C-alpha positions as CSV (number, residue, x, y, z in Angstrom):
1,M,-56.7,-61.2,79.7
2,V,-56.8,-58.0,77.7
3,K,-60.3,-56.6,77.3
4,K,-61.1,-55.8,73.7
5,P,-62.9,-52.6,72.8
6,A,-66.5,-52.9,71.8
7,P,-67.2,-52.9,68.1
8,G,-67.3,-49.4,66.7
9,T,-65.4,-47.9,69.6
10,V,-62.6,-45.5,68.7
11,R,-59.5,-46.0,70.7
12,K,-58.2,-42.7,72.0
13,P,-54.5,-42.1,71.8
14,A,-52.6,-42.3,75.1
15,P,-51.7,-38.9,76.6
16,D,-48.3,-37.6,75.6
17,A,-46.6,-37.3,78.9
18,A,-43.6,-35.5,77.5
19,R,-45.7,-32.9,75.8
20,R,-47.8,-32.4,78.9
21,S,-44.6,-32.0,81.1
22,E,-43.1,-29.5,78.7
23,K,-46.3,-27.5,78.7
24,S,-46.4,-27.5,82.5
25,R,-42.7,-26.5,82.6
26,R,-43.3,-23.5,80.3
27,A,-46.3,-22.4,82.4
28,I,-44.2,-22.6,85.6
29,Y,-41.4,-20.6,84.0
30,A,-43.8,-17.9,82.9
31,A,-45.6,-17.8,86.3
32,A,-42.3,-17.6,88.2
33,L,-41.0,-14.7,86.2
34,A,-44.3,-12.8,86.3
35,L,-44.7,-13.2,90.0
36,V,-41.1,-12.1,91.0
37,G,-41.6,-9.0,88.9
38,E,-44.9,-8.2,90.4
39,V,-44.4,-8.9,94.1
40,G,-40.6,-9.3,94.5
41,Y,-38.6,-12.3,95.4
42,P,-39.4,-12.5,99.1
43,K,-43.2,-12.7,98.4
44,T,-42.9,-15.1,95.6
45,T,-43.7,-18.6,96.8
46,V,-43.8,-22.1,95.3
47,E,-47.5,-22.2,96.1
48,G,-48.1,-18.9,94.3
49,I,-46.1,-20.1,91.2
50,A,-48.1,-23.3,91.2
51,A,-51.5,-21.6,91.4
52,R,-50.6,-19.1,88.6
53,A,-49.2,-21.9,86.4
54,G,-52.3,-24.1,87.0
55,V,-50.3,-27.0,88.4
56,G,-50.0,-28.6,91.8
57,K,-47.0,-27.6,94.0
58,Q,-45.9,-31.2,94.1
59,T,-45.2,-30.8,90.3
60,I,-42.8,-28.0,91.0
61,Y,-41.0,-29.9,93.9
62,R,-40.7,-32.9,91.6
63,W,-38.5,-30.9,89.2
64,W,-36.9,-28.2,91.5
65,G,-35.8,-28.0,95.1
66,S,-36.7,-24.4,95.7
67,K,-38.3,-21.3,94.3
68,A,-34.7,-20.0,93.6
69,D,-34.0,-23.0,91.4
70,V,-37.3,-22.4,89.5
71,L,-36.5,-18.7,89.0
72,L,-32.9,-19.1,88.0
73,E,-33.8,-21.8,85.5
74,A,-36.7,-19.8,84.1
75,F,-34.5,-16.8,83.6
76,L,-31.8,-18.8,81.9
77,D,-34.4,-20.3,79.6
78,L,-35.7,-16.9,78.8
79,G,-32.3,-15.9,77.4
80,E,-32.0,-19.1,75.4
81,Q,-35.5,-18.7,73.9
82,A,-34.6,-15.1,72.9
83,A,-31.4,-16.2,71.3
84,Q,-33.1,-18.9,69.3
85,A,-35.8,-16.5,68.2
86,A,-33.1,-14.1,67.0
87,G,-31.4,-16.9,65.1
88,Q,-28.4,-16.8,67.4
89,E,-26.6,-19.8,68.9
90,P,-27.0,-19.6,72.7
91,Y,-23.8,-19.2,74.7
92,A,-21.6,-18.0,71.9
93,I,-19.9,-14.7,71.1
94,P,-19.2,-14.5,67.4
95,D,-15.6,-14.5,66.2
96,T,-15.5,-12.7,62.9
97,G,-11.8,-11.7,63.3
98,D,-12.8,-8.2,64.4
99,L,-12.8,-8.1,68.2
100,A,-14.3,-4.6,68.5
101,A,-17.1,-5.3,66.1
102,D,-17.9,-8.6,67.9
103,L,-17.9,-7.1,71.4
104,K,-20.0,-4.1,70.2
105,A,-22.6,-6.5,68.7
106,V,-22.9,-8.5,71.9
107,L,-23.2,-5.5,74.1
108,R,-25.9,-4.0,71.8
109,A,-27.8,-7.2,72.1
110,T,-27.4,-7.0,75.9
111,V,-28.8,-3.4,75.9
112,D,-31.8,-4.7,74.0
113,E,-32.3,-7.5,76.6
114,L,-31.8,-5.2,79.6
115,L,-34.4,-2.7,78.2
116,D,-36.9,-5.5,77.5
117,P,-39.5,-5.6,80.4
118,R,-39.6,-9.4,80.1
119,F,-35.9,-9.5,81.1
120,E,-35.6,-6.3,83.0
121,V,-38.3,-6.9,85.7
122,P,-37.3,-10.3,86.9
123,A,-33.6,-9.5,86.5
124,R,-33.8,-6.5,88.7
125,A,-35.8,-8.5,91.3
126,L,-33.3,-11.3,91.4
127,A,-30.3,-8.9,91.4
128,A,-31.7,-6.9,94.2
129,E,-32.5,-9.9,96.3
130,G,-29.0,-11.4,95.6
131,V,-27.5,-8.4,97.4
132,V,-29.1,-9.3,100.7
133,N,-29.7,-13.0,100.2
134,E,-26.2,-14.5,100.2
135,Q,-27.3,-18.0,99.0
136,L,-29.4,-16.6,96.1
137,G,-26.6,-14.2,95.3
138,R,-24.1,-17.1,95.0
139,E,-26.5,-19.1,92.8
140,F,-27.2,-16.1,90.6
141,V,-23.4,-15.6,90.1
142,T,-22.7,-19.3,89.6
143,K,-25.6,-20.2,87.3
144,L,-26.2,-17.0,85.4
145,L,-23.3,-14.5,85.6
146,E,-20.2,-16.6,85.5
147,P,-21.2,-18.7,82.4
148,S,-21.9,-15.4,80.6
149,L,-18.6,-13.9,81.7
150,Q,-16.7,-17.0,80.5
151,L,-17.9,-16.3,77.0
152,Y,-16.1,-13.0,77.1
153,V,-13.0,-14.7,78.5
154,D,-13.0,-17.2,75.6
155,R,-13.4,-14.4,73.0
156,L,-10.6,-12.3,74.5
157,R,-8.3,-15.4,74.6
158,S,-9.1,-16.0,70.9
159,A,-8.2,-12.4,70.2
160,Q,-4.9,-12.9,72.1
161,D,-4.1,-15.9,69.9
162,A,-4.8,-13.7,66.9
163,G,-2.5,-10.9,68.1
164,E,-5.4,-8.5,68.7
165,V,-4.8,-8.3,72.4
166,R,-1.5,-8.2,74.3
167,P,-0.6,-11.7,75.6
168,E,-0.1,-10.6,79.2
169,I,-3.6,-9.2,79.5
170,D,-5.8,-11.1,82.0
171,P,-9.1,-11.6,80.1
172,R,-11.1,-11.9,83.3
173,I,-10.0,-8.4,84.4
174,A,-10.2,-6.9,80.9
175,L,-13.9,-7.8,80.4
176,E,-14.8,-5.8,83.5
177,L,-13.8,-2.7,81.7
178,F,-17.0,-2.8,79.6
179,V,-19.3,-5.3,81.3
180,S,-19.2,-3.8,84.8
181,P,-19.9,-0.2,83.8
182,L,-22.9,-1.3,81.8
183,A,-24.2,-3.4,84.7
184,Q,-23.7,-0.6,87.2
185,R,-25.4,2.0,85.0
186,W,-28.4,-0.3,84.4
187,L,-28.8,-1.4,88.0
188,Q,-28.4,2.0,89.6
189,R,-30.1,3.9,86.8
190,T,-27.3,6.5,86.9
191,A,-27.9,7.3,83.2
192,P,-29.6,5.7,80.2
193,I,-28.0,2.8,78.5
194,S,-27.8,2.8,74.7
195,Y,-25.8,1.4,71.7
196,A,-23.7,4.6,71.7
197,Y,-22.8,4.1,75.3
198,T,-21.7,0.5,74.9
199,D,-19.9,1.2,71.7
200,T,-17.9,3.9,73.6
201,L,-17.2,1.5,76.4
202,I,-15.6,-0.9,73.9
203,D,-13.6,1.9,72.2
204,Y,-12.3,3.1,75.6
205,A,-11.5,-0.5,76.8
206,L,-9.6,-1.5,73.6
207,H,-7.8,1.7,72.8
208,G,-7.3,3.2,76.3
209,L,-7.5,6.8,77.4
210,T,-4.0,8.1,76.9
211,P,-2.6,9.4,73.6
212,R,-0.7,6.9,71.5
């Protein structure tokens, strides 16, 4: 038998579990990224993330298997949120028919991202730990790096179909001509990164160094 509310009682709406879960997820993402930037990957713990996010650690373990899973997903989400805020479709390199212009635009956006403390601090922490932590390094490459590199492969293959790039070129090798120097300069701080720098990388990569 269902108990009826007393006369004059206002029935409260049931809690929105989906909304509550999304709020908790966002809090966990923010806490994980903040902590890894402040104390580094080794000192970041599930317990610390949970305390900072204001949730129980069982909430984290219900959704993720480890702190690495939390951090990698949080970092990926950060990129998606930034792309949406900028009005860009995530995981897409534009194809305007001008390969050089498209690649320069993407690398300029990458420069902005790498110089943004929200991205730079956790990215450096994860990249540094990935060098000495083989498992994390593999996950970093598989979940974050390779999907991004595949976008360049797809755009270069499209350029091959359009006759902008020689058909015998291996896109996976070609993209390293401009992606790898930017990553190295940023990671090792050998020199500043800028739009002028990445524009030059594209010019050198597409036109070569020898006289034509």
